[in-house]
C-alpha positions in Angstrom: 14.2 25.7 35.2 12.0 24.6 38.1 11.5 20.9 38.8 8.4 19.6 36.9 8.4 22.5 34.5 8.3 21.4 30.8 11.3 22.5 28.7 11.0 25.6 26.5 12.7 24.0 23.7 11.1 20.8 22.1 12.9 17.7 22.9 13.2 14.2 21.2 9.9 12.4 21.6 7.7 15.3 22.2 4.4 15.1 20.2 2.8 18.2 18.6 -1.0 18.7 17.5 -0.7 21.2 14.6 -3.8 22.9 12.8 -3.2 23.4 9.0 -5.2 25.4 6.4 -6.7 24.0 3.4 -4.8 24.0 0.0 -7.0 26.6 -1.3 -5.8 29.2 1.1 -2.1 28.6 0.7 -1.6 31.2 -2.2 -3.4 34.0 -0.1 -1.3 33.0 2.9 2.0 33.3 0.8 0.9 36.8 -0.4 0.8 37.8 3.3 4.1 36.2 3.9 5.7 37.9 0.9 4.8 41.4 2.1 6.3 40.6 5.5 9.4 39.3 3.7 9.8 42.5 1.7 10.3 44.1 5.2 12.0 41.5 7.3 13.7 39.3 4.8 13.9 35.7 5.7 12.4 32.5 4.4 8.9 31.4 3.8 7.5 28.5 5.7 4.2 26.5 5.8 1.9 28.3 8.3 0.2 26.2 10.9 -0.9 26.7 14.6 0.6 24.6 17.1 -2.2 23.7 19.3 -0.3 21.7 21.8 3.0 19.9 22.6 2.9 17.0 24.9 4.5 14.0 26.4 3.5 10.6 27.5 5.3 8.7 30.2 3.9 5.5 28.8 5.0 5.2 25.1 2.5 2.4 24.7 -0.3 4.9 25.3 0.6 6.9 22.2 -1.5 5.1 19.6 -4.6 5.2 21.9 -4.2 8.9 22.7 -3.8 9.8 19.0 -6.9 7.5 18.1 -8.9 9.6 20.8 -7.6 12.9 19.4 -8.5 11.9 15.8 -12.0 10.9 17.0 -12.6 14.1 19.0 -11.1 16.5 16.2 -13.0 14.8 13.4 -16.1 16.0 15.0 -15.0 19.7 15.3 -16.3 22.2 12.8 -13.4 24.1 11.0 -12.8 27.6 12.5 -11.3 30.7 11.4 -8.0 32.3 12.7 -6.9 36.0 12.2 -3.6 37.8 12.6 -3.8 41.2 14.7 -0.1 42.0 14.3 3.4 40.4 13.7 6.4 40.3 16.0 10.2 39.2 15.5 11.7 37.0 18.1 14.6 34.6 18.5 13.9 30.9 18.2 15.9 28.8 20.6 14.7 25.7 18.6 15.8 26.9 15.2 18.6 29.2 16.5 17.7 32.0 14.2 15.4 35.1 14.5 11.8 34.3 13.2 8.7 36.4 12.5 5.4 35.3 14.2 1.8 36.4 13.6 -0.2 37.1 16.8 -3.5 35.2 16.6 -6.3 36.1 19.1 -8.0 33.2 21.0 -11.5 32.8 19.9 -14.1 30.9 21.7 -13.8 28.2 19.1 -10.1 27.8 19.5 -10.5 27.8 23.2 -13.0 25.0 23.1 -10.9 22.8 20.9 -7.8 23.4 23.1 -9.8 22.3 26.1 -10.8 19.1 24.1 -7.2 18.4 23.1 -5.7 19.0 26.7 -8.3 16.9 28.2 -7.6 13.9 26.0 -3.9 14.2 26.9 -4.2 14.7 30.7 -6.8 12.0 31.1 -4.2 9.6 29.5 -1.6 10.9 32.1 0.2 12.9 29.6 1.8 16.4 30.2 0.8 19.4 28.2 3.7 21.7 27.6 1.8 24.9 26.5 0.0 26.9 29.2 -3.4 28.5 28.4 -3.1 31.8 30.3 -2.4 34.0 27.3 -5.1 35.6 25.1 -3.2 35.1 22.0 -1.5 32.3 20.1 1.5 32.6 17.6 2.0 31.3 14.1 5.3 31.4 12.3 5.3 33.5 9.1 9.0 33.6 8.3 12.3 32.2 9.6 15.8 33.4 9.6 14.8 37.0 9.2 17.0 40.0 9.1 18.5 40.6 12.7 19.0 44.4 12.2 18.1 47.2 14.5 14.7 48.9 14.5 11.2 47.6 13.7 9.7 47.9 10.2 6.6 49.9 9.8 3.6 47.4 9.7 1.1 50.1 9.3 0.5 49.4 5.7 0.0 45.8 5.8 -3.7 45.9 6.9 -3.7 44.4 10.3 -5.9 42.8 11.5 -6.6 40.4 8.8 -8.1 37.0 8.1 -5.3 34.3 8.3 -6.8 30.8 7.5 -9.6 28.4 8.4 -8.4 25.2 10.2 -9.0 22.2 7.9 -6.6 19.4 9.1 -4.9 18.5 12.4 -1.6 16.8 12.1 0.1 14.8 14.8 3.9 15.0 14.6 6.7 13.6 16.8 10.1 15.2 17.1 13.0 12.9 16.3 16.4 14.1 17.4 17.2 17.8 17.6 15.6 18.7 14.3 13.7 15.8 12.7 9.9 15.1 12.8 7.8 12.1 11.9 4.1 12.4 11.1 2.0 10.1 13.2 -1.5 10.7 11.9 -4.0 13.2 10.7 -7.6 14.2 11.4 -9.8 16.3 9.1 -12.2 18.7 10.8 -15.8 18.0 10.2 -16.9 20.2 7.2 -20.6 21.1 7.4 -22.3 24.0 5.7 -23.6 26.1 8.7 -23.4 29.6 10.1 -20.6 28.5 12.4 -18.4 28.3 9.2 -18.9 31.8 8.0 -15.5 33.4 6.9 -14.3 35.5 9.6 -12.7 38.9 8.8 -9.8 40.4 10.5 -12.0 43.2 12.0 -14.2 40.7 13.8 -11.1 39.0 15.2 -9.8 42.2 16.5 -13.2 43.0 18.2 -13.0 39.4 19.8 -9.6 40.2 21.2 -10.5 43.6 22.5 -13.6 42.1 24.2 -11.3 39.5 26.0 -8.9 42.1 27.0 -11.7 44.0 28.8 -12.7 41.1 31.0 -12.0 41.7 34.6 -9.1 39.6 36.0 
């Protein structure tokens, strides 16, 4: 690992910004997970999008940074996420194979990421997640079958709507596996066209549009 490069595996003291769905969408998400589980095995987890993992050299700045994140994110409209595919990979953090949904980066998600990163870097913090990829990943299953060959995903209906962000959770890693919740922020719910429910097809079109952009 190059000097100054953040570690790939989370470490004690790292802080996470997580985006969670509303409780009303948990049952639909579980149905998607169970269909994947029938192919890959494994265990269900509570899906969330990890927006950022960061560290602060000055621990005394943590409460102030979290207060700024709460203030900024509480003014953000909820936005929808969709899954375009699922991919197994090995988690060095969990030490087991896991299954991840691929989530395209929409304009709404990118704007929120910029807000989060700006708050962190302005406070002298280090953001551990780069932003050069056009997709993000969300864990669907953990400890999946580690067999040869890839199950056929054709019948699962990709791309499909995943969930709409409702809550941001700030969590800090304690030791190698533990976590503590430091705070929460509810996204600003307001009835407007910006909150219309995205379909998977629209998310796929957004991803294709981004991929056609010149480098």
